[in-house]
C-alpha positions in Angstrom: 26.0 14.5 -13.2 24.0 17.4 -15.0 26.4 16.4 -18.4 25.4 12.6 -18.0 21.8 13.4 -17.9 21.5 12.2 -14.2 19.5 13.5 -11.6 20.3 15.4 -8.5 18.6 13.0 -6.4 20.3 12.2 -2.5 21.3 8.7 -3.6 22.7 9.7 -6.7 24.9 12.1 -5.1 26.2 9.3 -2.5 27.0 7.3 -5.6 28.9 9.6 -7.7 31.1 10.8 -4.4 32.0 7.3 -3.9 32.7 7.0 -7.5 34.8 10.2 -7.5 36.9 9.1 -4.3 37.6 5.8 -5.7 37.1 4.2 -2.1 35.0 1.2 -3.7 36.8 -0.8 -6.3 33.8 -2.9 -6.8 31.4 0.3 -7.2 33.7 2.4 -9.4 33.8 -1.0 -11.6 30.0 -1.1 -12.1 29.3 2.2 -12.3 31.8 2.4 -15.1 30.3 -0.7 -16.9 27.0 1.2 -17.6 28.6 3.2 -20.4 28.7 6.7 -18.7 24.7 7.4 -19.3 23.1 5.3 -16.9 19.6 4.9 -16.0 17.9 5.9 -13.1 17.2 2.2 -12.3 20.2 1.1 -13.0 21.8 3.9 -10.8 18.7 2.7 -7.8 20.3 -1.0 -8.2 24.2 -0.1 -7.4 22.2 2.0 -4.4 20.6 -0.7 -2.8 23.5 -3.0 -3.4 26.4 -0.6 -1.9 24.7 1.9 0.4 23.0 0.3 3.9 20.5 3.2 4.5 18.8 2.9 1.4 18.4 -1.0 2.0 16.6 0.4 5.5 14.4 2.3 3.4 13.0 -0.6 1.8 12.2 -2.0 5.3 10.3 1.6 6.2 8.2 1.3 3.9 7.3 -2.2 4.7 6.5 -1.8 7.8 3.8 1.5 6.6 2.4 -1.4 4.7 2.2 -3.4 8.2 0.5 -0.3 9.6 -1.6 0.2 6.6 -2.9 -3.2 7.4 -3.6 -2.9 11.0 -5.7 0.1 10.2 -7.6 -1.4 8.2 -8.2 -4.7 10.5 -9.5 -2.0 13.6 -11.8 -0.6 10.5 -13.3 -3.8 9.9 -13.9 -4.2 13.4 -15.8 -0.9 13.9 -17.6 -2.5 10.8 -18.9 -5.2 12.5 -19.4 -3.7 15.5 -21.7 -0.7 13.4 -23.6 -3.7 11.6 -24.4 -6.0 15.4 -26.0 -2.2 17.0 -28.0 -1.6 14.0 -29.2 -5.0 14.2 -30.0 -4.8 17.3 -31.7 -1.3 17.2 -34.0 -3.1 14.6 -35.1 -5.7 16.9 -35.9 -2.6 19.6 -37.7 -0.7 16.5 -39.7 -3.7 15.7 -40.8 -4.4 19.3 -41.0 -0.9 20.3 -43.9 -1.1 17.1 -45.3 -4.2 17.7 -46.5 -3.1 21.6 -47.7 0.2 20.4 -51.6 0.1 21.0 -51.9 -3.7 21.9 -53.5 -5.3 25.0 -50.8 -7.6 26.1 -51.0 -10.8 28.0 -48.4 -12.2 31.0 -47.0 -14.8 28.2 -46.7 -12.2 25.4 -44.7 -10.2 27.4 -42.8 -12.9 28.7 -42.1 -14.0 25.3 -41.2 -10.2 24.4 -38.7 -10.4 27.4 -37.1 -13.3 26.4 -36.8 -11.8 22.8 -35.5 -9.3 24.2 -32.3 -10.6 26.4 -31.4 -12.8 23.9 -30.9 -10.2 22.0 -29.1 -8.1 24.1 -27.0 -10.4 25.3 -25.7 -11.5 22.0 -25.0 -8.3 21.5 -23.1 -7.7 24.3 -21.3 -11.0 24.1 -20.2 -9.7 20.1 -19.4 -5.9 21.9 -16.9 -7.8 24.4 -15.5 -9.7 21.1 -15.4 -7.1 19.1 -13.9 -4.5 22.0 -10.8 -7.4 23.1 -9.6 -7.2 18.9 -9.6 -3.9 18.9 -7.9 -4.0 22.2 -5.1 -6.4 20.3 -5.1 -4.7 16.8 -4.7 -1.3 18.9 -1.8 -2.8 20.5 0.4 -4.3 17.4 -0.7 -1.0 15.3 0.9 0.6 18.4 4.0 -1.6 18.8 4.2 -1.2 14.6 4.4 2.1 15.1 6.8 2.2 17.6 9.2 0.1 15.3 8.6 2.6 12.2 10.1 5.4 14.0 12.8 3.4 15.1 13.4 2.6 11.5 13.1 5.6 10.2 15.2 7.1 12.4 18.1 4.0 11.4 17.3 4.9 7.9 18.1 8.7 8.1 21.5 7.8 10.7 24.7 7.3 9.1 25.6 3.8 10.7 29.8 4.4 11.4 29.2 7.9 12.9 26.0 7.6 14.1 24.9 11.3 13.0 22.1 12.1 10.5 23.5 11.1 7.1 23.1 12.6 3.6 19.3 11.8 3.1 18.6 13.4 6.2 20.2 16.3 5.2 18.7 16.8 1.7 15.1 16.8 3.3 16.0 19.1 6.2 17.4 21.6 3.9 14.5 21.4 1.4 12.6 22.8 4.7 14.8 25.4 5.1 13.2 27.1 1.9 9.6 26.0 2.3 8.9 29.1 4.0 11.0 32.0 3.5 10.3 33.9 6.5 13.4 30.8 7.9 15.3 31.9 5.3 16.8 34.5 7.0 17.7 32.6 10.1 19.7 29.5 8.6 23.0 28.8 6.9 24.9 26.1 5.8 28.4 24.9 6.8 30.5 22.5 4.5 33.1 20.2 6.2 35.9 18.2 4.8 38.6 16.4 6.4 42.0 17.6 5.1 44.2 14.9 3.4 42.6 11.6 4.6 42.6 9.8 1.5 46.0 10.3 1.9 45.9 9.2 5.7 43.6 6.5 5.0 45.8 4.9 3.0 48.8 5.9 5.5 46.6 4.3 8.9 44.6 1.7 6.7 40.1 2.0 6.4 39.7 1.1 9.9 41.4 4.2 11.7 39.9 6.7 9.3 36.6 5.2 10.4 37.8 6.1 14.2 39.0 9.6 12.3 35.8 9.8 11.0 33.6 8.9 14.1 35.6 11.0 16.2 35.2 14.3 13.9 31.6 13.8 13.8 31.7 13.8 17.8 33.3 17.4 17.8 31.2 18.9 15.2 27.9 17.3 17.2 29.8 18.7 20.5 30.8 22.2 18.9 27.1 23.2 17.2 24.5 24.7 19.3 21.4 22.8 20.3 19.5 24.0 16.9 21.9 23.2 14.8 21.6 20.0 12.3 24.8 18.1 12.0 25.2 15.0 9.2 28.0 13.3 7.1 27.2 14.1 4.1 29.3 11.5 2.4 33.0 10.1 2.5 35.2 12.6 4.6 32.7 15.3 4.2 29.9 16.3 7.3 27.6 19.3 6.5 26.0 21.3 9.7 22.3 23.5 9.1 22.4 26.7 11.5 19.1 28.2 12.4 18.8 31.2 14.4 22.4 32.9 14.2 24.0 35.6 12.3 26.6 35.5 9.7 28.9 36.8 12.5 28.0 34.2 14.7 27.4 30.9 12.5 31.6 31.8 11.4 32.5 31.9 14.9 30.7 28.0 15.5 33.2 26.9 11.9 36.0 28.7 14.0 35.1 26.8 17.2 34.5 23.5 15.3 38.1 24.2 13.2 39.5 24.7 16.5 38.3 21.5 18.2 39.4 19.6 15.7 42.9 20.9 15.4 43.3 20.5 19.0 42.3 17.2 19.5 44.3 14.1 20.4 42.8 10.9 18.3 44.5 8.1 20.6 43.4 4.6 18.2 44.4 1.1 19.5 45.7 -0.4 22.3 49.2 1.3 21.7 47.8 4.7 22.9 48.9 5.9 19.5 47.7 9.8 18.8 47.2 9.7 15.5 46.4 13.5 14.8 46.5 16.5 14.2 44.0 16.1 11.9 42.8 19.5 10.2 39.5 20.5 8.3 38.4 23.2 6.0 35.2 24.3 6.1 32.5 26.9 3.6 29.9 28.8 5.2 27.0 30.3 3.3 24.1 32.5 4.4 20.2 31.1 3.1 19.6 34.4 2.3 22.5 34.4 -0.3 21.2 31.5 -2.2 18.0 30.8 -4.2 17.0 27.4 -2.8 18.5 24.6 -1.4 20.5 23.2 -4.3 22.3 26.8 -4.8 22.8 27.3 -1.2 24.5 23.9 -1.0 26.8 25.1 -4.3 27.6 27.9 -2.8 28.9 26.9 0.7 30.6 24.0 -1.3 32.1 27.0 -3.6 33.4 28.6 -0.2 34.6 25.1 1.2 37.0 24.9 -2.3 38.4 28.4 -1.3 39.3 27.0 2.0 41.5 24.0 0.6 43.0 26.6 -2.2 44.4 29.2 0.5 45.5 26.6 2.2 43.5 24.5 4.0 42.4 24.1 8.0 40.3 27.7 7.7 36.5 28.8 7.4 35.9 31.3 4.3 32.5 32.6 4.4 30.9 32.8 0.7 30.1 35.9 0.5 33.7 37.2 1.3 34.9 35.3 -1.5 36.3 37.9 -3.9 34.2 37.8 -7.1 35.0 35.1 -9.5 38.0 34.5 -7.5 37.2 30.9 -7.7 34.3 30.0 -9.9 36.3 28.9 -13.3 38.3 26.5 -10.9 35.5 24.9 -8.8 33.5 24.7 -12.1 36.3 22.2 -13.2 37.0 20.7 -10.0 33.5 19.6 -9.7 33.5 18.3 -13.1 36.2 16.2 -12.7 
């Protein structure tokens, strides 16, 4: 991406990953037509065309606009109420000034009472109307807020596995480094299903999708309650771990690996077990990186080390001999 001058945005990573795996031939063909120097506008068009969650973001923005419009309606109603009360206040002031130091006859008092009664009734009626309108607008606003929360969750959810997606993952990763005090208590685990492309080609995409769903559920089940589990693209998953030591984080990674290895992936009415399925994992503590991008890169390097060392294992970045896989990993990522 850097060589092509492409910004490291989540949606760009998603496009490049899918192009790299070649899982969508139409996307690959359109990407290649960009002639190696794609503009952000061209990439965004591909993103909206091929990735559902980015279309959902447009729905979120539309809901936000509707909420802003409802809020403006409420402000207008409050302005009308204020204007009505100010007019009533002027009538009271004028009446008070007119009464000061004057001898009042019965007829004058009767007229004054009539004027005050009419003004009060008008103000009360207008207040009731505005109150009713305010209640209706408030209900509409609350309904829109509920829908917006649902849309936001959909925009951050992977439609296949029902766990967090790459967009949500990138936002959560950025939060890790917002407060330097929290860096000491976070780690990143990257997990990748071994040999998934060959598996997909052999059994077909519907079976492959079921495997992805099964692995996602195992990751959620085996992770602690403070873990953030996401599918970051294709057969790759990520887990942001909070509040665990290096040793405890590795135990989580190993528990996930064993759970996937032992799981029976039964597909179809014929009760066919498509297992065993294996995954490789890379682990890096947040304290070993300066920012979210570096943390991801180092966890990815640890994942690559697991692949090179034979797959179906978890590797901790801090335990990789210095320089052992750096060159090959960089070539792997550039291809």
